[in-house]
C-alpha positions as CSV (number, residue, x, y, z in Angstrom):
1,M,107.5,82.1,25.9
2,I,109.7,83.7,28.5
3,K,112.6,81.4,27.7
4,K,112.3,82.4,24.1
5,S,112.3,86.1,24.7
6,L,114.9,86.2,27.4
7,P,117.8,85.9,25.0
8,Q,116.3,88.6,22.8
9,I,116.0,90.9,25.8
10,A,119.6,90.2,26.8
11,L,120.7,91.0,23.3
12,L,118.7,94.2,23.3
13,L,120.3,95.3,26.5
14,L,123.8,94.5,25.3
15,L,123.2,96.5,22.1
16,S,121.8,99.5,24.0
17,F,125.0,99.6,26.1
18,S,127.3,99.4,23.1
19,F,125.5,101.8,20.8
20,M,127.1,104.9,22.2
21,S,129.4,107.3,20.4
22,C,130.9,110.5,21.4
23,S,132.3,113.6,19.7
24,K,134.0,116.7,20.8
25,E,130.8,118.6,20.9
26,E,129.5,116.3,23.7
27,A,132.7,116.4,25.8
28,A,132.6,117.7,29.3
29,P,135.5,118.0,31.7
30,N,135.8,115.1,34.2
31,Q,138.5,113.0,35.8
32,S,142.0,112.7,34.2
33,T,143.1,109.6,32.4
34,A,146.5,108.2,32.7
35,P,149.0,110.0,30.4
36,A,150.5,108.1,27.5
37,Q,153.9,108.7,25.9
38,V,153.4,110.4,22.5
39,N,156.2,108.4,21.0
40,A,155.1,105.1,22.6
41,K,154.9,102.1,20.4
42,F,151.6,100.2,20.5
43,N,151.6,96.4,20.0
44,Y,148.4,95.8,18.0
45,T,146.6,92.5,18.3
46,S,145.4,90.8,15.1
47,E,141.8,91.7,16.2
48,E,142.7,95.4,16.6
49,L,144.3,95.4,13.1
50,E,141.3,93.7,11.7
51,V,138.9,96.3,13.0
52,L,141.0,99.1,11.6
53,A,141.2,97.3,8.3
54,L,137.4,96.8,8.2
55,I,136.9,100.6,8.9
56,N,139.4,101.6,6.2
57,N,138.1,99.2,3.7
58,Y,134.6,100.5,4.3
59,R,135.7,104.2,4.1
60,V,137.6,103.6,0.8
61,S,134.5,101.7,-0.6
62,K,132.5,104.9,0.0
63,G,135.1,107.2,-1.6
64,L,136.4,108.4,1.7
65,N,140.1,108.7,2.6
66,A,141.8,105.8,4.5
67,L,142.7,106.8,8.0
68,E,146.3,106.7,9.3
69,K,146.8,104.4,12.3
70,V,148.6,106.3,15.2
71,D,150.1,104.4,18.1
72,Y,149.6,107.3,20.5
73,I,145.8,107.3,19.8
74,S,145.7,103.6,20.5
75,T,147.5,104.1,23.8
76,I,144.9,106.6,24.8
77,S,142.2,104.1,23.7
78,E,143.8,101.4,25.8
79,S,143.8,103.7,28.8
80,H,140.1,104.1,28.4
81,D,139.5,100.4,28.0
82,K,141.3,99.8,31.3
83,Y,139.1,102.5,32.9
84,M,135.9,100.9,31.6
85,I,137.1,97.5,32.9
86,Q,137.8,99.0,36.3
87,E,134.3,100.6,36.3
88,G,132.7,97.4,35.0
89,K,130.7,99.1,32.2
90,P,131.2,100.7,28.8
91,S,131.2,104.5,28.9
92,H,132.4,107.8,27.4
93,D,133.5,109.0,30.8
94,N,136.4,111.4,30.6
95,F,136.1,111.9,26.8
96,Y,137.1,115.5,27.3
97,D,140.5,114.4,28.7
98,R,141.1,112.2,25.6
99,F,140.2,115.0,23.3
100,E,142.5,117.4,25.2
101,A,145.4,114.9,25.1
102,L,145.0,114.4,21.3
103,S,144.6,118.1,20.8
104,K,147.7,119.1,22.9
105,N,150.0,116.3,21.8
106,L,149.0,115.7,18.2
107,G,147.2,118.9,17.2
108,A,143.8,117.3,16.9
109,K,141.1,119.8,15.8
110,N,138.2,117.2,16.1
111,V,137.9,113.9,17.9
112,S,135.2,111.3,18.2
113,E,135.1,107.8,19.6
114,N,133.2,104.6,19.4
115,V,133.1,102.2,22.3
116,A,131.6,98.8,22.6
117,Y,131.4,95.9,25.0
118,N,131.2,92.1,24.8
119,Y,131.5,91.5,21.1
120,S,133.3,88.3,20.1
121,S,134.9,89.3,16.9
122,P,136.1,92.3,14.9
123,Q,133.4,91.7,12.3
124,S,130.6,91.6,15.0
125,V,131.7,94.9,16.6
126,F,132.1,96.5,13.2
127,N,128.6,95.3,12.1
128,A,127.1,96.7,15.4
129,W,128.8,100.1,14.9
130,M,127.5,100.2,11.3
131,A,124.0,99.5,12.5
132,S,124.1,102.6,14.7
133,D,123.7,106.0,13.2
134,G,126.1,107.7,15.7
135,H,128.8,105.1,15.3
136,R,128.5,105.0,11.5
137,S,128.7,108.8,11.4
138,N,132.0,108.6,13.3
139,I,133.4,105.9,10.9
140,E,132.3,108.0,7.9
141,G,133.4,111.3,9.5
142,N,135.9,113.8,8.2
143,Y,138.9,112.3,10.0
144,T,142.6,111.7,9.1
145,H,143.9,109.5,11.9
146,F,142.6,106.8,14.2
147,G,143.5,104.2,16.8
148,I,141.9,101.4,18.7
149,A,142.4,99.1,21.7
150,I,140.6,96.0,22.6
151,R,141.0,94.7,26.2
152,A,139.3,91.9,28.1
153,N,138.2,91.9,31.7
154,A,138.8,88.9,34.0
155,E,135.8,87.1,32.6
156,G,137.1,87.5,29.1
157,K,134.5,90.1,28.0
158,K,136.0,92.5,25.6
159,Y,135.9,96.3,25.8
160,Y,136.6,98.4,22.6
161,T,137.6,102.0,22.3
162,N,138.1,103.4,18.8
163,L,139.2,107.0,18.6
164,F,139.0,109.1,15.4
165,M,140.9,112.4,14.9
166,F,141.1,115.2,12.4
167,K,144.4,117.1,12.3
């Protein structure tokens, strides 16, 4: 019986760590994140582009506007992925700094983010976000722009940061 329930417990723990979302209202000042060049070009992986397409396809199917992909937002997302890898856990640490960077450099009026950890495919992370009220709310939110980064740690476990912005 324990052997049967152990995988279920592991899955539950994994999902509880990845079902976190954050918005401007929850932001609190903390450490700085590495600055990113506003005009920096971001080289998207096919997985990153697929997650963005899944989000936009879903939004359009619900009568919402498609979001514009912005390289600077993705560089900010990548910086947070690197931070989470360094810390060894998914988090919304330093969200206020990401909000401030997007506000100052792109004129963001509202920002939210979805993070996740250890999903094997774009579809699986998208499905998990859609199963979470907070993440789905961010995906369906009143936003105009977005960005994403997916980075793996030394063991190959992926960290996801998806930022949404209204300008």
